[in-house]
C-alpha positions as CSV (number, residue, x, y, z in Angstrom):
1,M,19.5,-28.6,-12.3
2,T,22.4,-31.0,-12.6
3,G,22.9,-32.6,-9.2
4,R,26.5,-31.8,-9.7
5,H,28.8,-29.4,-7.8
6,P,29.7,-26.3,-9.8
7,I,33.5,-27.1,-9.6
8,N,32.8,-30.4,-11.3
9,I,31.1,-28.9,-14.3
10,G,33.0,-25.6,-14.7
11,M,30.4,-23.3,-13.2
12,Q,32.4,-22.2,-10.1
13,Q,33.4,-18.7,-10.9
14,H,31.4,-15.6,-11.7
15,V,27.8,-15.9,-13.0
16,I,26.9,-15.6,-16.7
17,E,26.6,-12.0,-17.8
18,S,24.0,-11.6,-20.5
19,N,26.6,-10.6,-23.1
20,E,29.0,-13.5,-22.4
21,P,28.9,-16.4,-24.9
22,W,28.8,-19.4,-22.6
23,G,26.4,-21.4,-20.5
24,L,25.8,-24.7,-18.6
25,G,27.4,-27.4,-20.7
26,L,25.2,-29.2,-23.2
27,D,26.8,-32.5,-22.0
28,Q,25.0,-32.1,-18.7
29,K,21.6,-33.8,-18.2
30,L,19.2,-31.6,-16.3
31,L,16.4,-32.2,-13.8
32,P,13.6,-31.5,-16.2
33,E,15.1,-34.0,-18.7
34,Y,14.9,-36.8,-16.1
35,F,11.4,-35.9,-15.2
36,R,10.2,-35.5,-18.7
37,E,11.5,-38.9,-19.7
38,A,9.5,-40.3,-16.7
39,G,6.3,-38.9,-18.1
40,Y,6.1,-35.6,-16.3
41,R,4.9,-32.3,-17.7
42,T,7.8,-30.0,-17.1
43,R,7.2,-26.3,-16.6
44,L,9.6,-23.4,-15.8
45,V,8.3,-20.0,-14.7
46,G,10.7,-17.1,-14.0
47,K,14.5,-16.9,-14.1
48,W,16.7,-19.2,-16.2
49,H,20.3,-17.7,-16.2
50,L,22.1,-20.8,-17.4
51,G,23.0,-19.4,-20.8
52,F,21.3,-18.2,-24.0
53,F,24.0,-17.1,-26.4
54,R,22.7,-20.0,-28.6
55,Q,19.1,-21.2,-28.6
56,A,20.4,-24.7,-27.7
57,Y,21.1,-23.5,-24.2
58,T,17.6,-22.2,-23.4
59,P,15.0,-23.8,-21.2
60,T,12.7,-25.4,-23.8
61,R,15.8,-27.0,-25.5
62,R,17.0,-28.5,-22.1
63,G,14.0,-30.4,-20.9
64,F,11.3,-27.9,-20.0
65,E,8.2,-28.2,-22.0
66,S,7.4,-24.5,-21.5
67,H,9.0,-21.4,-20.1
68,F,7.5,-18.0,-19.2
69,G,10.0,-15.6,-17.8
70,Y,13.5,-14.2,-18.4
71,I,16.7,-15.9,-19.6
72,G,19.4,-13.6,-18.0
73,P,20.4,-12.7,-14.4
74,Y,17.7,-10.1,-13.5
75,I,15.3,-7.5,-15.0
76,D,13.3,-4.4,-14.2
77,Y,10.2,-5.5,-12.3
78,W,7.8,-3.4,-14.5
79,D,9.2,-3.1,-18.0
80,H,11.3,-6.3,-17.8
81,S,14.4,-4.8,-19.4
82,L,18.1,-5.4,-18.5
83,Q,20.9,-2.9,-18.8
84,M,24.4,-4.3,-18.8
85,S,27.2,-2.0,-17.8
86,N,29.1,-2.6,-21.1
87,T,26.2,-2.5,-23.6
88,S,24.8,0.6,-25.3
89,T,21.1,-0.1,-24.8
90,R,18.7,-1.7,-22.4
91,G,17.2,-4.9,-23.8
92,L,13.8,-6.5,-23.2
93,D,14.2,-9.9,-21.5
94,M,10.7,-11.5,-21.2
95,R,9.7,-14.5,-23.2
96,R,7.0,-17.1,-23.6
97,N,8.9,-20.1,-24.7
98,L,11.1,-18.8,-27.6
99,E,9.0,-15.7,-28.4
100,V,9.5,-12.2,-27.0
101,D,6.5,-11.3,-24.9
102,Y,5.6,-7.6,-25.3
103,S,2.1,-7.9,-24.0
104,V,3.0,-8.0,-20.3
105,N,5.0,-4.7,-20.2
106,G,3.9,-2.7,-17.2
107,S,2.9,-5.7,-15.1
108,Y,4.8,-6.4,-11.9
109,A,7.1,-9.4,-12.5
110,T,6.3,-11.2,-9.2
111,D,2.5,-11.1,-9.9
112,L,3.1,-12.3,-13.5
113,F,5.1,-15.3,-12.3
114,N,2.7,-16.2,-9.5
115,G,-0.2,-15.9,-11.9
116,E,1.5,-18.1,-14.5
117,A,2.2,-20.8,-11.9
118,V,-1.4,-20.8,-10.8
119,R,-2.6,-21.0,-14.4
120,L,-0.4,-24.0,-15.1
121,I,-1.8,-25.8,-12.1
122,Q,-5.4,-24.9,-13.0
123,E,-5.0,-26.2,-16.6
124,H,-2.9,-29.2,-15.8
125,D,-4.1,-32.6,-17.1
126,Q,-3.9,-34.8,-14.1
127,K,-3.5,-37.9,-16.2
128,K,0.2,-36.9,-16.1
129,P,2.3,-35.8,-13.2
130,L,3.7,-32.3,-13.0
131,L,7.1,-30.8,-12.3
132,L,6.7,-27.0,-11.8
133,V,9.8,-24.9,-11.2
134,L,9.1,-21.3,-10.1
135,T,12.3,-19.2,-9.9
136,H,11.3,-15.7,-8.7
137,L,13.1,-12.5,-9.5
138,A,12.2,-11.2,-6.0
139,P,13.8,-10.1,-3.9
140,H,16.8,-9.6,-6.2
141,T,17.4,-6.0,-7.3
142,G,16.6,-4.8,-10.8
143,N,18.8,-2.4,-12.8
144,E,21.1,0.0,-11.0
145,D,19.1,3.1,-11.8
146,D,16.0,1.7,-9.9
147,P,17.0,-1.5,-8.0
148,M,14.3,-1.8,-5.4
149,Q,10.7,-2.0,-6.8
150,A,7.3,-3.0,-5.3
151,P,3.7,-1.7,-5.7
152,A,3.1,1.3,-3.6
153,E,0.1,-0.2,-1.8
154,E,2.3,-3.2,-0.8
155,V,5.0,-0.9,0.6
156,E,2.4,0.9,2.7
157,K,1.6,-2.3,4.6
158,F,5.1,-2.1,6.2
159,D,5.0,1.5,7.4
160,Y,6.2,0.3,10.8
161,I,9.7,-0.5,9.3
162,K,11.8,2.7,9.7
163,D,14.4,1.9,7.0
164,G,12.9,2.8,3.7
165,K,14.9,0.3,1.7
166,R,14.0,-2.5,4.1
167,R,10.4,-1.4,3.8
168,V,10.5,-2.0,0.0
169,L,12.3,-5.3,0.5
170,A,9.5,-6.5,2.9
171,A,7.0,-5.6,0.2
172,M,8.9,-7.5,-2.5
173,I,9.0,-10.6,-0.3
174,S,5.4,-10.2,0.6
175,K,4.4,-10.5,-3.0
176,V,6.3,-13.8,-3.2
177,D,4.5,-14.9,0.0
178,E,1.2,-14.0,-1.6
179,G,2.1,-16.3,-4.5
180,V,2.9,-19.2,-2.2
181,G,-0.6,-18.9,-0.8
182,Q,-2.1,-18.7,-4.3
183,I,-0.2,-21.8,-5.5
184,M,-1.1,-23.9,-2.4
185,Q,-4.8,-22.8,-2.9
186,A,-4.7,-23.8,-6.5
187,L,-3.2,-27.2,-5.7
188,K,-5.9,-27.8,-3.1
189,E,-8.7,-26.8,-5.5
190,R,-7.4,-29.3,-8.0
191,D,-7.2,-32.0,-5.3
192,M,-3.4,-32.3,-6.0
193,L,-2.1,-31.4,-2.5
194,D,-2.1,-35.0,-1.1
195,N,0.3,-36.2,-3.7
196,S,2.5,-33.1,-4.0
197,I,5.9,-32.1,-2.7
198,V,6.4,-28.3,-2.2
199,L,10.0,-27.1,-1.8
200,F,10.8,-23.5,-1.1
201,Y,14.3,-22.3,-0.7
202,A,16.7,-19.3,-1.1
203,D,19.7,-19.6,-3.4
204,N,22.2,-17.5,-1.3
205,G,22.4,-15.1,1.6
206,A,21.2,-11.6,1.2
207,P,23.6,-8.9,-0.2
208,T,23.3,-6.4,2.7
209,V,25.8,-4.0,1.0
210,G,27.7,-3.7,-2.2
211,I,26.7,-5.0,-5.6
212,H,22.9,-5.6,-5.9
213,S,22.5,-4.7,-2.2
214,N,18.9,-5.0,-1.1
215,A,19.2,-4.3,2.7
216,G,18.6,-7.9,3.4
217,S,20.1,-9.3,6.6
218,N,21.9,-12.6,7.3
219,F,22.6,-11.5,10.9
220,P,23.8,-13.1,13.2
221,L,25.6,-15.2,10.5
222,K,28.8,-13.7,9.3
223,G,29.2,-12.2,5.8
224,Q,26.8,-12.0,2.9
225,K,26.4,-13.1,-0.7
226,Y,29.7,-13.1,-2.7
227,S,31.7,-14.3,0.4
228,P,32.9,-17.6,1.8
229,W,31.0,-17.2,5.1
230,E,27.9,-18.8,6.5
231,G,25.9,-15.7,5.8
232,A,26.4,-16.4,2.1
233,V,25.8,-20.1,2.0
234,R,23.6,-21.2,4.9
235,T,20.1,-20.3,3.6
236,V,16.5,-20.8,4.5
237,A,14.5,-23.7,3.2
238,A,11.2,-25.4,3.8
239,I,9.8,-28.6,2.4
240,W,6.2,-29.7,2.8
241,S,4.5,-32.9,1.7
242,P,2.0,-35.5,3.2
243,L,4.4,-38.0,1.6
244,L,7.0,-37.2,4.3
245,N,4.6,-38.5,7.0
246,L,5.6,-35.9,9.5
247,T,3.1,-34.9,12.2
248,G,3.3,-31.2,12.8
249,G,6.6,-30.7,11.1
250,R,10.1,-30.2,12.6
251,V,13.3,-28.1,12.2
252,S,16.1,-30.0,10.5
253,N,19.7,-29.3,11.3
254,Q,21.0,-31.9,8.8
255,W,23.2,-30.6,6.0
256,I,21.6,-30.4,2.6
257,H,23.4,-29.0,-0.5
258,V,21.6,-27.6,-3.4
259,S,22.9,-30.4,-5.6
260,D,21.0,-32.9,-3.4
261,W,17.6,-31.8,-4.6
262,L,17.7,-33.6,-8.0
263,P,18.4,-37.1,-6.6
264,T,16.1,-36.4,-3.6
265,L,13.1,-35.4,-5.6
266,A,13.8,-38.0,-8.3
267,H,13.8,-40.7,-5.6
268,A,10.5,-39.5,-4.2
269,A,9.1,-39.6,-7.8
270,R,10.5,-43.1,-8.3
271,I,12.8,-42.0,-11.1
272,E,15.9,-44.1,-11.4
273,G,19.2,-43.7,-13.2
274,I,20.4,-40.6,-11.4
275,P,24.2,-40.9,-11.4
276,I,26.1,-40.4,-8.1
277,G,29.4,-38.5,-8.5
278,S,31.9,-37.4,-5.9
279,D,31.2,-36.7,-2.3
280,I,30.4,-33.1,-3.0
281,D,27.8,-33.9,-5.7
282,G,24.1,-34.6,-5.0
283,R,22.9,-37.1,-2.4
284,N,19.4,-38.6,-2.0
285,Q,18.1,-36.9,1.2
286,W,14.5,-38.3,1.1
287,E,14.8,-40.7,4.1
288,A,16.9,-38.1,6.0
289,L,14.0,-35.6,5.6
290,K,11.7,-38.1,7.2
291,N,14.1,-39.2,10.0
292,P,16.3,-36.7,11.9
293,A,18.5,-39.5,13.1
294,I,19.7,-40.2,9.5
295,S,22.7,-38.2,8.2
296,V,23.4,-38.4,4.5
297,R,25.9,-35.6,4.0
298,N,28.9,-34.6,6.1
299,V,30.9,-32.7,3.5
300,V,29.9,-29.4,2.0
301,M,32.2,-27.7,-0.6
302,N,31.1,-24.1,-0.7
303,N,33.6,-23.1,-3.4
304,I,37.1,-23.1,-4.6
305,D,37.3,-19.8,-6.4
306,E,40.5,-19.1,-8.3
307,L,39.1,-15.8,-9.5
308,H,38.8,-14.3,-6.0
309,H,41.4,-16.6,-4.5
310,Y,39.5,-18.3,-1.7
311,S,38.3,-21.7,-0.7
312,S,35.5,-22.5,1.7
313,Y,34.9,-26.1,2.8
314,S,33.2,-28.0,5.6
315,R,33.5,-31.6,6.9
316,N,31.9,-33.1,10.0
317,G,31.1,-29.7,11.4
318,W,34.6,-28.2,10.9
319,K,34.8,-25.4,8.4
320,Y,38.0,-24.3,6.6
321,V,38.3,-20.9,5.1
322,N,41.5,-19.8,3.2
323,G,41.4,-16.4,1.5
324,T,38.4,-14.3,0.9
325,S,36.4,-12.3,-1.7
326,W,36.2,-8.6,-2.6
327,E,39.3,-7.8,-0.5
328,G,37.5,-8.7,2.7
329,K,34.7,-6.2,2.4
330,F,32.1,-8.7,3.5
331,D,34.2,-10.4,6.3
332,S,32.1,-9.2,9.2
333,W,28.6,-9.4,10.8
334,M,26.3,-6.9,9.1
335,G,22.6,-6.2,8.8
336,E,21.7,-6.2,12.5
337,L,18.1,-5.2,12.8
338,D,16.2,-2.7,14.9
339,E,13.9,-4.7,17.2
340,E,11.2,-2.1,16.6
341,D,11.1,-3.1,13.0
342,E,10.4,-6.8,13.8
343,L,7.1,-8.5,14.5
344,S,6.8,-10.1,17.9
345,E,6.1,-13.8,18.1
346,E,2.5,-13.2,19.0
347,E,2.0,-10.8,16.0
348,Y,3.6,-13.2,13.7
349,V,1.4,-16.2,14.5
350,V,-1.7,-14.0,14.3
351,M,-0.7,-12.9,10.8
352,L,0.1,-16.4,9.8
353,A,-3.3,-17.6,11.0
354,G,-4.9,-15.0,8.8
355,S,-2.9,-15.8,5.7
356,V,-4.2,-17.9,2.8
357,V,-2.2,-21.0,3.9
358,G,-3.1,-20.4,7.5
359,R,-6.8,-20.4,6.7
360,M,-6.5,-23.3,4.3
361,M,-4.7,-25.7,6.7
362,P,-5.2,-26.5,10.3
363,L,-2.3,-24.9,12.3
364,D,-1.2,-25.4,15.9
365,L,0.0,-21.9,16.4
366,D,1.9,-22.8,19.6
367,H,3.7,-25.4,17.6
368,V,4.5,-22.9,14.9
369,A,5.9,-20.5,17.5
370,R,8.0,-23.3,18.9
371,L,9.4,-24.2,15.5
372,R,10.4,-20.6,14.9
373,R,12.3,-20.5,18.2
374,E,14.1,-23.8,17.3
375,A,15.1,-22.5,13.9
376,A,16.6,-19.3,15.3
377,V,20.4,-19.0,15.3
378,E,21.9,-17.8,18.6
379,C,25.5,-16.6,18.7
380,G,26.1,-14.6,21.8
381,D,28.3,-11.5,22.0
382,L,29.9,-11.0,18.7
383,S,32.3,-8.4,20.1
384,E,34.2,-11.4,21.8
385,A,35.1,-12.9,18.4
386,K,38.5,-14.5,18.1
387,D,40.3,-12.9,15.1
388,C,40.4,-14.5,11.7
389,K,42.5,-13.0,8.9
390,P,41.9,-15.4,6.0
391,M,44.1,-13.4,3.6
392,E,47.1,-14.0,5.9
393,S,46.4,-17.6,7.0
394,A,43.7,-20.2,6.8
395,C,41.0,-20.2,9.5
396,L,39.1,-23.0,11.2
397,F,35.7,-23.0,12.8
398,N,33.6,-25.5,14.7
399,L,30.2,-24.8,13.1
400,L,28.3,-27.1,15.5
401,D,29.2,-24.9,18.4
402,D,29.9,-21.7,16.5
403,P,27.6,-21.2,13.5
404,C,28.4,-17.5,13.4
405,E,32.1,-18.1,12.9
406,R,33.2,-16.0,15.9
407,N,36.1,-18.1,17.1
408,N,39.0,-19.1,14.8
409,V,40.3,-22.3,16.4
410,A,43.0,-23.0,13.8
411,S,46.0,-22.7,16.2
412,E,44.5,-25.3,18.6
413,N,43.6,-27.8,15.9
414,L,46.5,-27.8,13.5
415,D,46.0,-31.5,12.6
416,I,42.3,-30.9,11.5
417,L,43.3,-27.7,9.7
418,E,45.9,-29.7,7.7
419,E,43.5,-32.5,6.9
420,L,40.9,-30.1,5.5
421,R,43.6,-28.2,3.6
422,E,44.7,-31.4,1.9
423,E,41.2,-32.4,1.0
424,V,40.6,-28.9,-0.5
425,E,43.7,-29.3,-2.5
426,Q,42.5,-32.7,-3.9
427,Y,39.3,-31.1,-5.0
428,R,41.2,-28.2,-6.5
429,Q,43.2,-30.7,-8.6
430,M,40.0,-32.5,-9.8
431,A,38.1,-29.3,-10.6
432,V,37.0,-28.7,-14.2
433,E,38.3,-25.6,-15.9
434,P,35.8,-22.8,-15.6
435,R,33.6,-22.2,-18.6
436,N,33.5,-18.4,-18.3
437,K,34.0,-16.4,-21.4
438,P,34.6,-12.6,-21.9
439,A,31.8,-10.3,-23.0
440,D,31.0,-10.2,-26.7
441,S,30.1,-6.8,-28.1
442,R,27.9,-8.4,-30.7
443,A,25.4,-9.4,-28.0
444,D,24.3,-5.8,-27.6
445,P,20.4,-5.8,-27.7
446,G,20.6,-2.6,-29.9
447,F,21.4,-5.0,-32.8
448,Y,18.3,-7.1,-32.2
449,N,15.3,-4.6,-31.9
450,N,16.3,-3.8,-28.3
451,T,15.9,-7.4,-27.1
452,W,18.2,-9.9,-25.6
453,T,18.5,-12.9,-27.8
454,W,20.7,-15.9,-28.9
455,W,23.0,-13.6,-30.8
456,L,25.5,-16.2,-32.2
457,D,22.6,-18.0,-33.9
458,E,21.4,-14.7,-35.2
459,I,24.8,-13.9,-36.6
460,D,25.0,-17.3,-38.2
461,S,21.6,-16.9,-39.7
462,R,22.5,-13.5,-41.2
463,S,25.7,-14.9,-42.6
464,N,23.9,-17.8,-44.2
465,M,21.4,-15.3,-45.6
466,Y,24.1,-13.5,-47.4
467,L,26.1,-16.6,-48.2
468,F,23.3,-18.3,-50.2
469,P,23.1,-15.6,-53.0
470,V,26.9,-15.7,-53.2
471,L,26.8,-19.5,-53.6
472,I,24.2,-19.1,-56.4
473,I,26.4,-16.7,-58.2
474,V,29.5,-18.8,-57.8
475,I,27.7,-21.9,-59.0
476,S,26.3,-20.0,-62.0
477,I,29.8,-18.8,-63.0
478,V,31.1,-22.3,-62.8
479,M,28.3,-23.7,-64.9
480,I,28.8,-21.0,-67.6
481,A,32.5,-21.7,-67.6
482,L,31.8,-25.4,-68.1
483,I,29.4,-24.8,-70.9
484,I,31.9,-22.6,-72.7
485,L,34.6,-25.1,-72.2
486,I,32.4,-28.0,-73.5
487,T,31.2,-26.1,-76.6
488,R,34.6,-24.8,-77.7
489,P,36.3,-27.1,-80.3
490,F,39.4,-28.9,-79.3
491,K,42.6,-28.1,-81.2
């Protein structure tokens, strides 16, 4: 949303819990604000999670013309409630713009968000361009008492998967996939495809185990969400557009950081005035997406986390890791799959050809299969890994040869290790103080008709409601005193 790296805007530690009074700084200009100023209709569907303790931090106050979805970290897929561990009640978190939406209770969240995105496309006035941001709940888990949720008939489609949790996960992702087809179909029906850019990407690696675990797999990459390893930060992305002038598509191995999307999409939309910050902030990747010979980014700062005491940083293919998270619980390769649960290449291309997008667009299935093979990460025998103990000493990896971080080569490359350590220290010194705030018991949805809301505004409003009569009384007493003083004779 900002084109800035989290450590440069104070967002580098833990995510915003729904009862914490903080959010993305109001001094930051967001992607929808740039696009709205350029004449775009700006729509958000789904998750926000950038703060709501005051209404000023919510989507329609930060550049989005409309928002349908939830403002916190996650919700139940069916009743759209959120239960925090330190609040007394579950609170509803589903809104249409600023109003709580009770009407959709019982509807599956993924279907709701897909349907809303399609509706916005179908009703869009094409005299203006459109920025549509769809941030799905799926496949994030819901509340701890029922984390994995999908329609029963969707789960049944994956009965060949032995692991029950992964079967539900597949169904959750399948509903997202269904929406991709619906959205592409809607764009085609409105004759909007030829002038559209469609970007699809994951925000982090799957949590295979631990908090919010959904049985997702990052294998053979090391680690998972909440860790400094590639399994946490190297995610899947696809971009499609006739404006890229690519025949048949390609697999890109160029580095792209999430902060790059704002300047990249703004450039494609001919929007100027996007500020360029430090080397770790956003870079315009549009020409690099067209041409594999162009390299825009050679530095990726994963994070400097003072809360968990680790740093993870890459430059020119070398990766430096010092310290780790959660006492090393995620410092291994996890989530290896049973081959019997996976579709063969032949089965995959047949299913793709029968999908909405497959029927809608001409596909060279041999080329699709070749792209899949090129995108696969191969790492060899993980049992031969050279030990890395990041809580004892910093580790160094050559990601170009070793994307799975098997071989710690710090001892053979002490000069490179020291260079990266110094660079990390420089970024540490420049980092903005984290914005995180402790939980506020006054946020409890039990105080607000069992809904999550901008509680500090509500508290201020109630205070003003009681303050006004008090002011009237005080003013009345002062006026009476003045009248008495004026009417009394002087001695």
